[in-house]
VOZASE-282645 format. One record per atom (N, C-alpha, C, O): residue in three letters; x, y, z. Coordinates in pm, whole numbers, plus 50000, padded with zeros to 5 digits. Example, Ala and Ser with C-alpha at 12.3 -4.5 7.8 and 13.67 -1.06 7.14 Angstrom:
2
ALA513194943150780ALA512304955050780ALA513204967050780ALA514244966850846SER512854977550708SER513674989450714SER512905000350787SER513415011450804
This chain:
357
UNK502425362246561UNK503365361646712UNK504515350746693UNK504415338846664UNK505195355546708UNK506915345646710UNK506395337746808UNK505475337746889UNK507955325946746UNK507405310646836UNK508585315347010UNK508645308247110UNK509125325146994UNK509705332147154UNK508675336547184UNK508305335247300UNK508045341547111UNK507225356147188UNK505805350847237UNK505105357347314UNK505295332847163UNK504035327347208UNK504465324747390UNK503955328047497UNK506105314347334UNK506995310447505UNK506425311347608UNK505895304547695UNK506815331247554UNK507585339047692UNK505345340747761UNK504835342247873UNK504785339347624UNK503205346747720UNK502485329847790UNK501475327847858UNK503625319747734UNK502615310247790UNK503555306247940UNK503055299248028UNK504645310647948UNK505295306848055UNK504855319348175UNK504835317148296UNK504365338548080UNK503945343948165UNK502545335648206UNK502335335548328UNK501885330848150UNK500375329048212UNK500775315448340UNK500295314948453UNK501825305048277UNK502045293848378UNK502545298948541UNK502325292748645UNK503295312548525UNK503755318548613UNK502395324148699UNK502555322548820UNK500765332048652UNK499745337848696UNK499225328148737UNK498565330248839UNK499235310348674UNK498105300148757UNK499095293648892UNK498475288148983UNK500335294248899UNK501235291149004UNK500945301649102UNK500745300549224UNK500945308149054UNK501075323349198UNK499055321349159UNK499115325249043UNK497825318749177UNK496975313549216UNK497075295849253UNK497255294849375UNK497055291349232UNK497615281749299UNK498325275649404UNK498225265149466UNK498985284449405UNK499735291349531UNK498685296149687UNK498845292349803UNK497765304449636UNK497375312249689UNK495825303049760UNK495315302849872UNK495545297349648UNK494075284549658UNK494605266949742UNK494005256649772UNK496665273949754UNK496605259649906UNK496965267050004UNK496325262450098UNK497625276350046UNK497035282950166UNK495855286350240UNK495655289350357UNK495095284750132UNK493735293250186UNK493375277550274UNK493255276350396UNK493265267950182UNK493295250150158UNK493945251150317UNK493055249550400UNK494915252650360UNK495805247650463UNK494925252450570UNK494355244850649UNK494805265650572UNK494015269450633UNK492775268550705UNK492425271750818UNK491985261050568UNK490645258250709UNK491695238450721UNK490985229450766UNK492625235850695UNK492765226650726UNK493345224250873UNK493465213050923UNK493685236650936UNK494275237851053UNK492955236951126UNK492805229751225UNK492015244251073UNK490385251351203UNK490245237151202UNK490475231051306UNK489845229651078UNK489555219751125UNK489865206851148UNK489255196651117UNK491525209451245UNK492225203351321UNK491995204951454UNK491985195051527UNK491815215651497UNK491765223651605UNK490255221751584UNK490285213451674UNK489035221851550UNK487925215751648UNK487985198051607UNK486955193051652UNK488815187951541UNK488825171151572UNK489375178151692UNK488535183451766UNK491025179451736UNK491495175651876UNK490285181151992UNK490175174752097UNK489655189651973UNK488825192552075UNK487765181452071UNK487455177952185UNK487185175651984UNK486475166352028UNK486995149851996UNK486315140551953UNK488445150052036UNK489055137752061UNK489495135051880UNK490265125551866UNK489135141351766UNK489265130651635UNK490975128251596UNK492125131251628UNK490355122651527UNK491685119351425UNK492535129151351UNK491815138451314UNK493765130851315UNK493855139251204UNK494025131251033UNK493835138050932UNK494285121351029UNK493835111350955UNK492275104850935UNK491585098551015UNK492085107950833UNK490125100650850UNK490185094550660UNK489745099750558UNK490975081050687UNK490455074550512UNK489365076650444UNK489595075450324UNK488065079750472UNK487215075450449UNK486885094350379UNK486535094950261UNK486985103750433UNK486735114750369UNK487965118750252UNK488015128150172UNK488955106950280UNK490415105450178UNK489905102750040UNK490095107749929UNK489085091850092UNK488805088249954UNK487855090249828UNK487795087549708UNK487005098149949UNK485625105749833UNK485825118749841UNK484985127649828UNK487135120049867UNK488355136349792UNK488305127549684UNK487385125949604UNK489795120249691UNK489725115749566UNK488905109149488UNK489025109149366UNK487875101949562UNK487705097149409UNK486655109949320UNK486535111949199UNK486025116649435UNK485125130749327UNK486105138449235UNK485785140849119UNK487715143849304UNK488315143249240UNK488765139849078UNK489045147648986UNK488735127749083UNK489415121549005UNK487855119248916UNK487845127248822UNK486715111548921UNK485735114448798UNK485545130348737UNK485035133648630UNK486075137948830UNK485765154248811UNK486585161248696UNK486275171448634UNK488315149448676UNK489705152048627UNK489255153948472UNK488785144548409UNK489415166148420UNK488845173848266UNK489965165248190UNK489455159448094UNK491565162248208UNK492305160148199UNK493105173048108UNK492465183148078UNK494555171448070UNK494675162348032UNK495705151948118UNK496445143148075UNK495555154848203UNK496945147648352UNK495815132448402UNK494925130348483UNK496225128148343UNK495695115248347UNK495205114348573UNK495585121148669UNK494235102148559UNK493295103148672UNK494455093048790UNK493795089348886UNK496015088048799UNK496415086348893UNK497055097048872UNK496315105648920UNK497995102348829UNK498955122048859UNK498005128548917UNK498435133649021UNK496505131648893UNK495475138748965UNK495155133549092UNK494615142949149UNK495185122549178UNK494845116249252UNK496675114949411UNK496775115049534UNK497825113749267UNK499155115849410UNK498705127149396UNK498235131949499UNK498635136449265UNK499295154349373UNK498075159749500UNK498285166549600UNK497045154849460UNK496245156449643UNK496525148849670UNK496875146949553UNK496875138149729UNK497695131549832UNK498375136149905UNK498565136250026UNK498785140749809UNK500455152349850UNK499915160149930UNK500105159850051UNK498985170249856UNK498655177249920UNK497525174750101UNK497515177950220UNK496855167650006UNK496125161250147UNK497035164950276UNK497005174650352UNK497905153150271UNK499305149450320UNK500415164950373UNK501345167750449UNK500005167650327UNK501075185450370UNK500125195050482UNK500625201750572UNK499025194350460UNK497875199750535UNK498055192950617UNK498935195350699UNK496855176250628UNK497175169050765UNK498175174450827UNK497875183850901UNK499445171150818UNK500965173450852UNK500475194450985UNK501005196951094UNK500015198650952UNK499595212750984UNK498685201751146UNK499055204751259UNK498105195651136UNK497265194451255UNK498345182351315UNK498845184351425UNK498715169251238UNK499475157551330UNK500665149451245UNK500405141651153UNK502255153151298UNK503085146751200UNK503455129751250UNK504365123551306UNK502075127051187UNK502135105051165UNK502895105951163UNK503505114151094UNK503525094151271UNK504055084151294UNK504305070851177UNK503145066951164UNK504985063951107UNK504435048051073UNK504945039951028UNK505555044350931UNK505165024351045UNK505845015251055UNK505405007450950UNK504245003850928UNK506875003850858UNK506464990450762UNK508274982250785UNK509234984650858UNK507984973050687UNK509084968650639UNK510004971650606UNK509974974050485UNK511654974150686UNK512194983050600UNK514004974450559UNK514544967650646UNK514264975350504UNK515084989950532UNK514814998550430UNK514134994950333UNK515435013750446UNK514295028850353UNK514285023950210UNK514865013350235UNK514125023550103UNK513735023050002UNK513145009849951UNK513325004549841UNK512145003950087UNK511624985450027UNK510264995349883UNK510195007049845UNK509434982149848UNK508334987049842UNK507164987049898UNK506124989449836UNK507274982550104UNK506584985150172UNK506825002650190UNK505705007950185UNK507595010050204UNK508385022450217UNK508165028650082UNK508075040950079UNK508085022349977UNK506905030649897UNK505655027049892UNK505075034649814UNK504375013049968UNK503505017450040UNK503085028550076UNK502225035250019UNK503935032350215UNK503885045050267UNK503885058950236UNK503725069850292UNK504155053350102UNK504405072050014UNK503305072150005UNK502465078650067UNK503125060449876UNK501295062249814UNK500345068149892UNK499645078049870UNK500415056250044UNK499205060350112UNK499425078550174UNK498715088250148UNK500455078150244UNK500545090650352UNK501325101950313UNK501615111850380UNK501685098650170UNK502715109750108UNK503745109750145UNK504135099850207UNK504785122650122UNK505925125550244UNK506105131050352UNK507185133150408UNK505055133750388UNK504625140950479UNK504545135450644UNK503855138450741UNK505885123350609UNK504945118950747UNK506255108650757UNK506945101350687UNK506045114850945UNK508225097351004UNK507175081350958UNK506245074851006UNK507885081350859UNK508205066350811UNK509545059050901UNK510755061450903UNK508535047850980UNK509875042251027UNK510215031951053UNK509595025651139UNK511445025550983UNK511795013950933UNK511854997351091UNK512284995751205UNK511214990651000UNK511694977151109UNK512224967951044UNK512564967150926UNK512284960351140UNK513694943651036UNK512764936451024UNK513154929150933UNK511124930751069UNK510424917850979UNK508914923951071UNK508784927951187UNK508014922550966UNK506744920450991UNK506254923451116UNK505454932851121UNK506574916951231UNK506564913451346UNK506214925251452UNK505254929151518UNK508014929951421UNK508494941051456UNK507384953351427UNK507094961251517UNK506844954151308UNK506004965251223UNK504434964651320UNK504064975351367UNK503484950851348UNK503104947651414UNK503254954751503UNK502534964751512UNK504624950751639UNK504944956451792UNK504954971051746UNK504344977351833UNK505254977251673UNK505504992551744UNK503964994451683UNK503464984351732UNK503384997851644UNK502165003651625UNK500804991051782UNK499754996551813UNK501094978451841UNK500234983351942UNK500814987952045UNK500134992852135UNK502474987152056UNK502834996252162UNK502765012052168UNK503425018252251UNK502205016252105UNK502205029952066UNK502845037551997UNK502305047351946UNK504015034951981UNK505105036051890UNK505095046551788UNK505715056851762UNK503935038251731UNK503825042651576UNK502185050551594UNK501485051451694UNK501945055451450UNK500775055451474UNK499765051751403UNK498575051551435UNK500475047651266UNK499725039151211UNK500975023851176UNK502145025251210UNK500535011251113UNK501774999651047UNK500634999150900UNK499425001250893UNK501804994950783UNK501104994850708UNK502094976750623UNK502834978750527UNK501964966050660UNK501924954750637UNK501614950750427UNK500754953450343UNK502544945450430UNK501904936150229UNK501274929050302UNK501624930450419UNK500004917550275UNK499494909450247UNK499494895850133UNK499394883950163UNK499644901650002UNK499804894749895UNK499924905449802UNK499654917449797UNK500764890749685UNK501554900649537UNK500484889249503UNK500094879849572UNK500124893449363UNK498974885349237UNK500264872049159UNK499934865249061UNK501434870849215UNK502614861849158UNK502554852849247UNK502164841349229UNK503244861349428UNK503204851149483UNK502454846649529UNK502394834449515UNK501164854849630UNK500084849849707UNK500224855549829UNK500754866649837UNK499824849649929UNK499924856850055UNK500924856850150UNK501654846950167UNK501064871550241UNK502164867450303UNK500854863750412UNK499844869850447UNK501484849250450UNK501274843850526UNK501314845450686UNK500414841950762UNK503024853550736UNK503404859650893UNK502204866050930UNK501564862551029UNK501744878950827UNK501114891650780UNK499354883250848UNK498574887550933UNK499324873250780UNK497344863250844UNK497634857850944UNK496854855751037UNK498434855750941UNK499114848551098UNK499184859551202UNK499034855251316UNK499354871251194UNK499344880651352UNK498394888951313UNK498154899851365UNK497734883151204UNK496174893251199UNK495594890751335UNK495494899051426UNK495034871451339UNK494284865351399UNK494564871151525UNK493534875951573UNK495604872651599UNK496274881751730UNK496274893351809UNK496374894951930UNK496094904851668UNK496624918951753UNK495274929551742UNK494434930651653UNK495394934951841UNK493884942451844UNK493774958951750UNK493154969451767UNK494634954251659UNK494794966051598UNK493764962851444UNK493824952151382UNK493034972551411UNK492334973151283UNK492724977151147UNK493704984251129UNK492024972951058UNK492414978250935UNK491904987050884UNK490774983850846UNK492385006050845UNK491915010350858UNK491625021850693UNK490925031650668UNK492985010050586UNK493275014850473UNK493924997950356UNK494184986450391UNK493935002050274UNK494424994950188UNK495175002650059UNK494665012250001UNK496674995950018UNK497535006449896UNK497534992249824UNK497814980949866UNK496984998249666UNK497444984449612UNK498904991449524UNK498985002649473UNK499924980849529UNK501024990449435UNK501244981649341UNK501234969449360UNK501504989149202UNK502384981349062UNK503714981149122UNK504514990349141UNK503784966549154UNK505944959149133UNK506554962449050UNK506894953048978UNK507154978348999UNK508074977048932UNK509194977848957UNK509604988349006UNK510244964948928UNK511524964548907UNK512254968448800UNK511834968348684UNK513494972348840UNK514394980448726UNK515964977548797UNK516174977948919UNK517014974548688UNK517794969848738UNK518934989148726UNK518944998448646UNK519774985648875UNK519794999548887UNK521444996848899UNK521654985648945UNK522675004248870UNK524385006448846UNK524905014948832UNK524515023648755UNK525545015448873UNK526755029548859UNK527465026848736UNK527985035848670UNK527495011248693UNK527765008848573UNK527935015448466UNK527295025948472UNK528675013948344UNK528115024148236UNK527235020748126UNK526765027448034UNK527125006748162UNK525974998448030UNK526344981148091UNK527294976748155UNK524634972448013UNK524914962248080UNK526124952248070UNK526094942648147UNK527334953847972UNK528094950447923UNK529044950848043UNK529794941348068UNK528994962648123UNK529844953748258UNK529504952848358UNK530234953348456UNK528214951248359UNK527434945548504UNK527874926548492UNK527534918448407UNK528834924448630UNK529214910148622UNK528324906048762UNK528674894948804UNK527254912248842UNK527044907948953UNK525564914348943UNK525584925248887UNK524574911048975UNK523044911749046UNK522904912449186UNK523504902049215UNK522594916649280UNK521534919749354UNK520664916549350UNK520444912349236UNK519114914449467UNK517954915849487UNK517074904849595UNK517414893249570UNK516434905349664UNK515284898649715UNK515404883949641UNK515774884749524UNK515154871149688UNK514744866449581UNK513724863949494UNK513864857149392UNK512804868549525UNK511344872949481UNK511674877149402UNK511564871649293UNK512324890749417UNK512204898249281UNK513344892149140UNK513224894249019UNK514734881949234UNK515284872649084UNK514544863349048UNK514974856548956UNK513164859549106UNK512474849049035UNK511604859148949UNK511624858148826UNK510944867349002UNK510114876548911UNK511084882448797UNK510544888948708UNK512394880848793UNK513004888848640UNK513974874748552UNK514734875248455UNK513634866148616UNK514294852748586UNK514534853448416UNK515604851648360UNK513244856648352UNK513684853548168UNK514134868748149UNK514364871848032UNK514334879848257UNK515054892948114UNK516204893748154UNK517084900148097UNK516364885148289UNK518064887548295UNK518624875748211UNK519394876748116UNK518034863148271UNK518224850148122UNK518864857347922UNK519834852547863UNK518114867247873UNK518294875047767UNK519294885747778UNK519964889947684UNK519344890247911UNK520584901947906UNK521774904648004UNK522734912348013UNK521184893548075UNK522824894848140UNK522884882048249UNK522934880548371UNK522834867948047UNK522754859448090UNK524234849548178UNK524114837548198UNK525524857248219UNK526524854348275UNK526954861148400UNK528044859548454UNK525734871048454UNK525774879148536UNK525554864648684UNK524664856248690UNK526874866748795UNK526174862348861UNK524904862649023UNK525324865749134UNK524144860749010UNK522924860449090UNK522524864949202UNK521444859049200UNK522494875549380UNK523354872449470UNK521824880649546UNK521544892649542UNK521004868549615UNK519984869149707UNK520384875549799UNK521424871449851UNK519774887149854UNK519984892549959UNK518434894850045UNK517264892350020UNK519084900250144UNK517994901350255UNK516144907450232UNK515084904250286UNK516664921350087UNK515964928450069UNK515814937649898UNK516144930549803UNK515604944349882UNK515644953849744UNK516134962349777UNK517134964849710UNK515854971749887UNK516704975949929UNK518204977649956UNK519064984949906UNK518224965550081UNK520084959750091UNK520404956349979UNK521594956950007UNK520404952149837UNK520534952049784UNK521494960449639UNK522454958149566UNK520354972049665UNK520654981049610UNK521924995449716UNK522455005949678UNK521924989449823UNK522934996649890UNK524094989949910UNK524944992949993UNK524144978849815UNK525684973849847UNK525844971849662UNK526754969349582UNK524404974549657UNK525244973749464UNK526754991749402UNK527754994149333UNK525824997749491UNK525755009649475UNK527375021349563UNK527715033249560UNK528145001249665UNK529365004749694UNK530034997149626UNK531244998449650UNK529804989649551UNK530794976849438UNK530814976649313UNK529804973249252UNK532374981649224UNK532444985849112UNK531424964249012UNK531254952149029UNK531304969948969UNK530364957948796UNK528774952548904UNK528024943048881UNK528704960248993UNK527444948549049UNK526684962549007UNK526954973348955UNK525674956349058UNK523884961949026UNK523024956849141UNK523074949149237UNK522284964249088UNK521274958849224UNK519454954949125UNK519354957849006UNK518604950249179UNK516674946549108UNK516434955449190UNK517294955849279UNK515484964449202UNK515124971549315UNK513974981449222UNK513794983149101UNK513264987149355UNK511954996949258UNK512895010849293UNK514045012149335UNK511595022549245UNK512445035949194UNK512815043849339UNK513465054349342UNK512345037649447UNK512545047449582UNK513905042149656UNK514565049949726UNK514265029249638UNK515485023349646UNK516645028349530UNK517865027849546UNK515795033949392UNK517795040349342UNK517195055849413UNK516925058349531UNK517135062349321UNK516625075249456UNK517165077049591UNK518345080049573UNK516975076849689UNK517995064249807UNK519585067049797UNK520235075249862UNK520095056849685UNK520935051049703UNK521955056249567UNK523015051649525UNK521125067849520UNK522025077049355UNK522195065649307UNK523265060949344UNK521485057549227UNK521995043149130UNK520845048448985UNK519615047348990UNK521215051248927UNK521255054048801UNK520775044148739UNK521595035048731UNK519455041248675UNK518625024648615UNK519455027848500UNK519845039048466UNK519695015948442UNK519955008148367UNK519065008848248UNK519105015048141UNK517944997348324UNK516914994748272UNK515794994648311UNK515894982348311UNK514654996548350UNK513405002548334UNK512734985748342UNK513244976148284UNK511634985048419UNK510544976448413UNK511424965248366UNK512114967948267UNK511584950348429UNK512044942648357UNK511814929748443UNK512604920348455UNK510454931248507UNK509444920748559UNK509374917248456UNK509534923948354UNK508964899048473UNK508504889448348UNK507124892748354UNK506554894448246UNK506214894748505UNK504914895848455UNK505104912248525UNK505864915848614UNK504004921048439UNK503814938348344UNK502984944048487UNK502994955048542UNK502144929148525UNK501504934348621UNK501464930348749UNK500494933048820UNK502174925748779UNK502934923248975UNK502204935749047UNK502544947549055UNK501604932049072UNK501354939049211UNK501034935649339UNK500164927149361UNK501604940949424UNK500954939749573UNK500014947449706UNK499894959449728UNK499584939049760UNK498224942749851UNK498554946950005UNK498664940150108UNK498654958349984UNK499564960050160UNK497674967850258UNK496684973350211UNK497984964750369UNK497134966650487UNK497494984050592UNK498424985650672UNK496774991050567UNK497344996050682UNK495864998750801UNK494695002050814UNK497434992850882UNK496834991851076UNK496715004851128UNK497355015351114UNK495545000951204UNK495525012651326UNK494225009151436UNK493664998151445UNK493875022451524UNK493565019851592UNK491895025151555UNK491115025551650UNK491615027451478UNK490335035751455UNK488995028051352UNK489465019951273UNK488085028851347UNK486915022251335UNK486805031951197UNK487405042551212UNK486185030451071UNK486755037150950UNK485205040250930UNK484465030450918UNK484675052150926UNK483325052450867UNK483175050950735UNK484035054650654UNK481815044250696UNK481475041650543UNK482275053850445UNK482515064550501UNK482635052250312UNK483315059650253UNK482385061550088UNK482245071750021UNK481825046150057UNK481075049349938UNK481375043249838UNK480945043049723UNK482615035349927UNK483185022749861UNK484285015249876UNK485435018349842UNK483815001949946UNK484604994650102UNK484894982550028UNK484654976949922UNK485564981450144UNK485784963150129UNK485694963450306UNK485734974350363UNK485594953350367UNK485014942950458UNK486224930850489UNK486114919450443UNK487214934550561UNK488094918250649UNK488054912950717UNK488574918050817UNK487544900250736UNK487084887250866UNK487874876050819UNK488094872450703UNK488364870250951UNK489194856850911UNK487994846551048UNK487784846651169UNK487644840450951UNK486494822651073UNK487594810351047UNK488494809650964UNK487284803251124UNK487114785651149UNK485494781451070UNK484414787351062UNK485914770651031UNK484494765050978UNK484434750451086UNK485364743251121UNK483014749751118UNK483434730551187UNK483764719051111UNK483494715850995UNK483964717351138UNK485174697851049UNK484134690650987UNK484234678451002UNK483254694250929UNK482724679850855UNK481994686450703UNK482034698550684UNK481514679450627UNK481194674150536UNK480404687950444UNK480274685650324UNK480114695650471UNK480024708050327UNK479704720950481UNK478554724850497UNK480414724050540UNK480474732050663UNK481284743250608UNK481094752950682UNK482194746750500UNK481924757750446UNK481114762550388UNK480654773350425UNK480744757350301UNK479324762950198UNK478284763250263UNK477434771150223UNK477934753850402UNK476854762150509UNK477144777650546UNK476254786150551UNK478834780550576UNK479354795450579UNK479374804350532UNK479514816450546UNK479114792750433UNK479354811250351UNK477674815450267UNK477564825650198UNK476724807450287UNK475444807650248UNK474374818950266UNK473384820450194UNK474734826650372UNK474294840050410UNK474754848150368UNK474014858050364UNK476404850550302UNK476194864450178UNK475884859150002UNK475924865049895UNK475674849250032UNK474364841949888UNK473254854349877UNK473104863249793UNK472684851449977UNK471194852750047UNK471534868150021UNK471324874749919UNK472114872250144UNK471894888250106UNK473164894550033UNK473764904350078UNK473484888449928UNK473784897049824UNK475284902749829UNK475674910849746UNK475954898849915UNK477054902949897UNK478284892149837UNK478424879949826UNK479004903749808UNK480264898649712UNK481514892449794UNK481764895849910UNK482194883949729UNK482544880049796UNK484144880449738UNK484514873349644UNK485014889849809UNK486224893949669UNK487214886349705UNK488234888649639UNK487344877249792UNK488844871149844UNK488284864549957UNK487574867650053UNK489304846249875UNK488624835449992UNK490614832149978UNK491264829949875UNK491134833050127UNK492444825550084UNK491924815450257UNK491324820550352UNK492354802650250UNK492284795950368UNK494254791750399UNK495204791350320UNK494124788750594UNK495704797850608UNK495154783550742UNK494104782850805UNK496754771250742UNK496594762250850UNK496694773051001UNK497514781951025UNK495444767951091UNK495034776651172UNK495934767651297UNK495854755351291UNK496874774751425UNK497834771651477UNK497404762851626UNK498154761851723UNK495874756151614UNK495334751051631UNK494834737251680UNK494014734151767UNK495404731851616UNK495434717251575UNK495704715551409UNK495634723951320UNK496064699351403UNK496654694851356UNK495404689551227UNK494624679951231UNK495684704751072UNK494554696150956UNK494064705951010UNK495274704051010UNK493344718951081UNK492524721951105UNK492864742551036UNK493974746851003UNK491854749051034UNK492224762450876UNK491094767950960UNK490134765251033UNK492244782950871UNK491334794950965UNK490994796750807UNK491524789050727UNK490044807650759UNK489554814450660UNK489094827750636UNK488004832750667UNK490614835550546UNK490004849250527UNK489244849850417UNK489014841450329UNK488774863850437UNK487434865450389UNK487474881950329UNK487584889550426UNK487424887650228UNK487254902950164UNK485464900650150UNK484854890150128UNK485024912150168UNK483894915550128UNK483274923750023UNK484464926850027UNK482604930949926UNK482804943349913UNK481034950749981UNK479844947649995UNK481794959550000UNK480864969350115UNK481334974350278UNK482384974550342UNK480424976650295UNK480904981750484UNK480614971550588UNK479754963450554UNK480974970450672UNK480404962050827UNK478924971350848UNK477934965950897UNK478914984350810UNK477684990950859UNK476204988650708UNK475044992150726UNK476594983750605UNK476044984650519UNK474794971350562UNK475074960550614UNK473524975650526UNK472574967750570UNK472834950650526UNK472714941150605UNK473154949750398UNK473674931450400UNK474614929350456UNK474574919650532UNK475824936950447UNK476884927850476UNK476394930050628UNK476424919350689UNK475944941250709UNK475844934350829UNK474894927650902UNK475054922451013UNK473854927950830UNK472504910550829UNK473534894550733UNK473024883350727UNK474714897450684UNK475444877750676UNK476364889050736UNK476534894050625UNK477074896850815UNK477884888850923UNK477534882551033UNK478174873151080UNK476204888751093UNK475924882551181UNK475554869951207UNK475964863251302UNK474374864751082UNK474394852951037UNK475604846951042UNK475674834951069UNK476754854551017UNK478084841150960UNK479234842751173UNK480294837451205UNK478424850651243UNK479114849751361UNK477954843351448UNK477764848251559UNK477114832051403UNK476014826051478UNK476444810551398UNK476314800551470UNK476994808151238UNK477164798951197UNK479154792451280UNK479574782451337UNK479514800951250UNK481614799351249UNK481894794851424UNK481584801651521UNK482364785551425UNK483174786151563UNK483794795751634UNK483814798851753UNK484754803451440UNK485354815051562UNK484964822551476UNK484104816851407UNK485214835751434UNK484974853851383UNK485784861951379UNK485854860851502UNK486864872951346UNK486694879451387UNK486974887951271UNK487874886951187UNK486224894851281UNK486284911151174UNK487674916951197UNK487914922351305UNK488384916251125UNK489164922251107UNK489334940351023UNK490454945151003UNK488914942751010UNK488344960250909UNK487364963850837UNK487064954950758UNK486744972750830UNK485834976450717UNK486834989950695UNK487474995650783UNK486764993950518UNK487825002650498UNK487425008850302UNK486665005850210UNK488465018250327UNK488005022950168UNK488765012750031UNK489815008249986UNK487735013550019UNK488935000549819UNK489705005249809UNK489765016549857UNK490764999849740UNK491965010449713UNK491275009149538UNK491785015649447
């Protein structure tokens, strides 16, 4: 068989496979529609994060290759999002404008088939969900290099929203511009944090370019798209939205820079088999109080994956402690430890149990 014949045969095989995939997708969508009608009759919600996590985990575990686990997860998230949109088109608020990393986190969790609603501040992201203008809110919680997002933690203490899911997004910084080459770039726009995360690369490759901090990376991309000789540091979504060629990809100084986001809503999430539980609490102001408070976790064998202190707004030198635990609130060890924590902590608020990213 000649090379041309082999190529034609393989393309014909791909066409047959595509037809089979399309038929399978249509059958899946019909089942999803039927499930949507059943859930609607019982007052159920379209998005079930624990079910979605179980499906993704099962398919990733069964992946025979050559597609990576990340590719498999991404493909099936889009499939589930498309099927879910037949039940209900969700509205999700996020820290805008369009093209930010928060926007990318919405796409990572919910796919492309939702109404993504940009907000001007984290406070507005919360308010949109609290007022019922959106179904869910996506908010940044912490960055692996910059630390906790204080405003999100402060608002979690007072909101009646619960954590329904989490997204961990690798922050890839890209230099984008309409300039033909790096030598033609005289100015770089970006958020101050992104400029700081790329300071070594900029010093090596664009030492003479002015660095201008703006409100967001998406705004930087918009400005660079309208100005000759200007570039922006932003994510791939911003490059796509503003039709900016990427001159240099992944210019961040720390290659494992990752931001964690919480998905907030008004539902309790059932166990998925691989969960986290988040809470906030205070400790009495006396020696050994924090050790005494956390002792039930060790005794019941509950792993603490995060411990973050935050100044309380109730008085000087008083602190709140944000804690993430491995496991669901209904898991017997976690439930037993939480019951004892509630007796020991002057203040304790359970923020939610949800599938781990």
